FIZA-120582 format. One record per residue: x, y, z of N, C-alpha, C in turn; residue number from 1. Coordinates in steps of 0.1 Angstrom, whole numbers, plus 5000, padded with zeros to 4 digits. Layout:
+------+------+------+-------+-------+-------+------+------+------+-----+
! n.px ! n.py ! n.pz ! ca.px ! ca.py ! ca.pz ! c.px ! c.py ! c.pz !   k !
+------+------+------+-------+-------+-------+------+------+------+-----+
!    X !    Y !    Z !     X !     Y !     Z !    X !    Y !    Z ! NUM !
...
+------+------+------+-------+-------+-------+------+------+------+-----+
***
This chain:
+------+------+------+-------+-------+-------+------+------+------+-----+
! n.px ! n.py ! n.pz ! ca.px ! ca.py ! ca.pz ! c.px ! c.py ! c.pz !   k !
+------+------+------+-------+-------+-------+------+------+------+-----+
! 3062 ! 2231 ! 2929 !  3067 !  2222 !  2944 ! 3058 ! 2214 ! 2944 !   1 !
! 3060 ! 2202 ! 2951 !  3051 !  2190 !  2957 ! 3041 ! 2193 ! 2963 !   2 !
! 3027 ! 2182 ! 2960 !  3020 !  2188 !  2976 ! 3026 ! 2183 ! 2987 !   3 !
! 3037 ! 2172 ! 2989 !  3043 !  2171 !  3000 ! 3050 ! 2183 ! 3006 !   4 !
! 3062 ! 2191 ! 3001 !  3062 !  2201 !  3002 ! 3057 ! 2213 ! 3004 !   5 !
! 3050 ! 2212 ! 2999 !  3035 !  2227 !  3004 ! 3030 ! 2226 ! 3017 !   6 !
! 3027 ! 2212 ! 3020 !  3019 !  2206 !  3032 ! 3031 ! 2206 ! 3042 !   7 !
! 3040 ! 2203 ! 3041 !  3052 !  2205 !  3052 ! 3055 ! 2223 ! 3053 !   8 !
! 3052 ! 2230 ! 3046 !  3056 !  2246 !  3048 ! 3045 ! 2250 ! 3054 !   9 !
! 3032 ! 2244 ! 3050 !  3024 !  2251 !  3054 ! 3020 ! 2245 ! 3074 !  10 !
! 3027 ! 2234 ! 3071 !  3023 !  2226 !  3088 ! 3033 ! 2233 ! 3096 !  11 !
! 3049 ! 2234 ! 3091 !  3057 !  2249 !  3100 ! 3055 ! 2263 ! 3100 !  12 !
! 3051 ! 2264 ! 3089 !  3040 !  2279 !  3092 ! 3034 ! 2280 ! 3104 !  13 !
! 3022 ! 2270 ! 3105 !  3013 !  2271 !  3118 ! 3017 ! 2267 ! 3129 !  14 !
! 3030 ! 2260 ! 3130 !  3039 !  2257 !  3141 ! 3040 ! 2272 ! 3143 !  15 !
! 3047 ! 2278 ! 3136 !  3055 !  2293 !  3141 ! 3044 ! 2300 ! 3146 !  16 !
! 3033 ! 2300 ! 3136 !  3021 !  2310 !  3141 ! 3014 ! 2306 ! 3155 !  17 !
! 3016 ! 2297 ! 3157 !  3012 !  2292 !  3174 ! 3022 ! 2287 ! 3183 !  18 !
! 3030 ! 2297 ! 3185 !  3042 !  2300 !  3198 ! 3034 ! 2300 ! 3208 !  19 !
! 3025 ! 2292 ! 3210 !  3018 !  2289 !  3230 ! 3029 ! 2279 ! 3232 !  20 !
! 3036 ! 2286 ! 3243 !  3043 !  2278 !  3253 ! 3037 ! 2266 ! 3258 !  21 !
! 3044 ! 2256 ! 3256 !  3035 !  2244 !  3265 ! 3049 ! 2233 ! 3274 !  22 !
! 3037 ! 2228 ! 3284 !  3048 !  2219 !  3295 ! 3043 ! 2206 ! 3289 !  23 !
! 3044 ! 2198 ! 3294 !  3044 !  2180 !  3300 ! 3038 ! 2177 ! 3316 !  24 !
! 3024 ! 2174 ! 3312 !  3021 !  2166 !  3327 ! 3022 ! 2155 ! 3329 !  25 !
! 3033 ! 2148 ! 3335 !  3034 !  2135 !  3337 ! 3031 ! 2126 ! 3346 !  26 !
! 3023 ! 2114 ! 3343 !  3019 !  2106 !  3357 ! 3031 ! 2095 ! 3357 !  27 !
! 3033 ! 2092 ! 3371 !  3042 !  2080 !  3373 ! 3036 ! 2073 ! 3384 !  28 !
! 3036 ! 2060 ! 3383 !  3035 !  2051 !  3399 ! 3052 ! 2046 ! 3400 !  29 !
! 3053 ! 2051 ! 3412 !  3065 !  2048 !  3415 ! 3077 ! 2056 ! 3407 !  30 !
! 3081 ! 2046 ! 3400 !  3093 !  2050 !  3394 ! 3092 ! 2051 ! 3377 !  31 !
! 3079 ! 2047 ! 3374 !  3076 !  2042 !  3362 ! 3069 ! 2055 ! 3357 !  32 !
! 3071 ! 2062 ! 3344 !  3059 !  2070 !  3335 ! 3049 ! 2064 ! 3329 !  33 !
! 3037 ! 2066 ! 3334 !  3026 !  2058 !  3331 ! 3025 ! 2063 ! 3316 !  34 !
! 3021 ! 2081 ! 3319 !  3018 !  2089 !  3305 ! 3023 ! 2102 ! 3303 !  35 !
! 3023 ! 2108 ! 3296 !  3032 !  2123 !  3293 ! 3021 ! 2130 ! 3288 !  36 !
! 3010 ! 2142 ! 3289 !  3001 !  2147 !  3282 ! 3008 ! 2166 ! 3278 !  37 !
! 3009 ! 2170 ! 3272 !  3010 !  2186 !  3266 ! 2999 ! 2194 ! 3273 !  38 !
! 3001 ! 2201 ! 3280 !  2995 !  2210 !  3287 ! 3001 ! 2227 ! 3278 !  39 !
! 2990 ! 2234 ! 3280 !  2992 !  2248 !  3275 ! 2999 ! 2255 ! 3284 !  40 !
! 3006 ! 2265 ! 3289 !  3008 !  2270 !  3302 ! 2998 ! 2284 ! 3305 !  41 !
! 2994 ! 2291 ! 3291 !  2990 !  2303 !  3293 ! 2970 ! 2296 ! 3305 !  42 !
! 2970 ! 2284 ! 3301 !  2960 !  2282 !  3308 ! 2959 ! 2277 ! 3320 !  43 !
! 2972 ! 2275 ! 3327 !  2978 !  2270 !  3340 ! 2966 ! 2280 ! 3353 !  44 !
! 2967 ! 2292 ! 3344 !  2957 !  2296 !  3353 ! 2942 ! 2297 ! 3361 !  45 !
! 2939 ! 2290 ! 3351 !  2923 !  2286 !  3346 ! 2917 ! 2274 ! 3358 !  46 !
! 2914 ! 2280 ! 3365 !  2907 !  2270 !  3379 ! 2906 ! 2252 ! 3376 !  47 !
! 2912 ! 2243 ! 3378 !  2905 !  2232 !  3375 ! 2914 ! 2223 ! 3357 !  48 !
! 2921 ! 2236 ! 3355 !  2924 !  2234 !  3341 ! 2936 ! 2216 ! 3341 !  49 !
! 2949 ! 2215 ! 3354 !  2957 !  2207 !  3354 ! 2946 ! 2195 ! 3358 !  50 !
! 2942 ! 2193 ! 3373 !  2925 !  2186 !  3375 ! 2921 ! 2182 ! 3366 !  51 !
! 2915 ! 2188 ! 3353 !  2905 !  2179 !  3344 ! 2919 ! 2168 ! 3334 !  52 !
! 2930 ! 2171 ! 3338 !  2936 !  2160 !  3326 ! 2940 ! 2151 ! 3341 !  53 !
! 2946 ! 2152 ! 3350 !  2947 !  2141 !  3362 ! 2938 ! 2134 ! 3364 !  54 !
! 2924 ! 2138 ! 3364 !  2908 !  2125 !  3366 ! 2912 ! 2117 ! 3356 !  55 !
! 2914 ! 2128 ! 3339 !  2911 !  2119 !  3330 ! 2919 ! 2108 ! 3329 !  56 !
! 2935 ! 2110 ! 3333 !  2947 !  2101 !  3336 ! 2940 ! 2088 ! 3349 !  57 !
! 2937 ! 2092 ! 3356 !  2932 !  2083 !  3367 ! 2921 ! 2073 ! 3365 !  58 !
! 2912 ! 2079 ! 3356 !  2904 !  2072 !  3352 ! 2908 ! 2063 ! 3340 !  59 !
! 2914 ! 2066 ! 3332 !  2925 !  2055 !  3322 ! 2926 ! 2047 ! 3327 !  60 !
! 2937 ! 2047 ! 3343 !  2946 !  2043 !  3343 ! 2940 ! 2034 ! 3356 !  61 !
! 2928 ! 2033 ! 3357 !  2925 !  2028 !  3372 ! 2926 ! 2013 ! 3371 !  62 !
! 2926 ! 2006 ! 3364 !  2932 !  1994 !  3373 ! 2947 ! 1989 ! 3376 !  63 !
! 2958 ! 1996 ! 3364 !  2968 !  1997 !  3372 ! 2971 ! 2007 ! 3383 !  64 !
! 2962 ! 2016 ! 3388 !  2964 !  2024 !  3400 ! 2963 ! 2017 ! 3411 !  65 !
! 2947 ! 2007 ! 3411 !  2941 !  2001 !  3421 ! 2953 ! 1985 ! 3424 !  66 !
! 2963 ! 1985 ! 3414 !  2972 !  1973 !  3416 ! 2984 ! 1976 ! 3418 !  67 !
! 2985 ! 1986 ! 3420 !  3000 !  1994 !  3420 ! 2999 ! 1996 ! 3435 !  68 !
! 3014 ! 1994 ! 3448 !  3013 !  1994 !  3460 ! 3016 ! 2005 ! 3459 !  69 !
! 3020 ! 2014 ! 3450 !  3031 !  2029 !  3451 ! 3014 ! 2041 ! 3448 !  70 !
! 3017 ! 2049 ! 3452 !  3005 !  2063 !  3448 ! 3007 ! 2067 ! 3435 !  71 !
! 2999 ! 2073 ! 3428 !  3000 !  2081 !  3416 ! 3006 ! 2095 ! 3423 !  72 !
! 3016 ! 2099 ! 3413 !  3024 !  2111 !  3413 ! 3023 ! 2118 ! 3401 !  73 !
! 3021 ! 2132 ! 3400 !  3023 !  2140 !  3389 ! 3034 ! 2151 ! 3390 !  74 !
! 3038 ! 2151 ! 3378 !  3048 !  2161 !  3376 ! 3048 ! 2171 ! 3366 !  75 !
! 3050 ! 2186 ! 3366 !  3048 !  2194 !  3356 ! 3060 ! 2197 ! 3350 !  76 !
! 3062 ! 2194 ! 3337 !  3080 !  2194 !  3334 ! 3078 ! 2205 ! 3322 !  77 !
! 3086 ! 2211 ! 3319 !  3092 !  2223 !  3313 ! 3099 ! 2214 ! 3296 !  78 !
! 3096 ! 2209 ! 3291 !  3106 !  2202 !  3282 ! 3117 ! 2211 ! 3273 !  79 !
! 3115 ! 2225 ! 3271 !  3124 !  2234 !  3269 ! 3136 ! 2239 ! 3276 !  80 !
! 3135 ! 2237 ! 3292 !  3149 !  2237 !  3302 ! 3155 ! 2228 ! 3300 !  81 !
! 3165 ! 2228 ! 3296 !  3178 !  2216 !  3293 ! 3188 ! 2221 ! 3307 !  82 !
! 3189 ! 2209 ! 3308 !  3198 !  2211 !  3325 ! 3213 ! 2211 ! 3321 !  83 !
! 3218 ! 2221 ! 3327 !  3236 !  2223 !  3324 ! 3245 ! 2210 ! 3330 !  84 !
! 3249 ! 2204 ! 3316 !  3252 !  2193 !  3324 ! 3270 ! 2191 ! 3325 !  85 !
! 3275 ! 2207 ! 3317 !  3287 !  2210 !  3319 ! 3298 ! 2210 ! 3329 !  86 !
! 3293 ! 2212 ! 3337 !  3302 !  2209 !  3355 ! 3303 ! 2195 ! 3355 !  87 !
! 3297 ! 2188 ! 3351 !  3298 !  2167 !  3350 ! 3311 ! 2164 ! 3347 !  88 !
! 3319 ! 2158 ! 3353 !  3328 !  2153 !  3351 ! 3326 ! 2135 ! 3343 !  89 !
! 3332 ! 2131 ! 3339 !  3329 !  2118 !  3332 ! 3340 ! 2105 ! 3346 !  90 !
+------+------+------+-------+-------+-------+------+------+------+-----+
***
């Protein structure tokens, strides 16, 4: 077995072992997605967990925020939940 396949197998094994549910915290200004970061669902109960990410993103994009006419908005999104589009007609 090649070293690449071994490394890939180990990576997949680690991903399976760390079956911790994750969500995305998305930062928007108006209709523009500025950045999305992965958050651990289990840590959402910890006070200040989301606030830490929000402060970091606001500091990182301070210049854009100051020049934008719209305010910053955050959305927590679960990428594993897929919408049911079967009832939509073309």
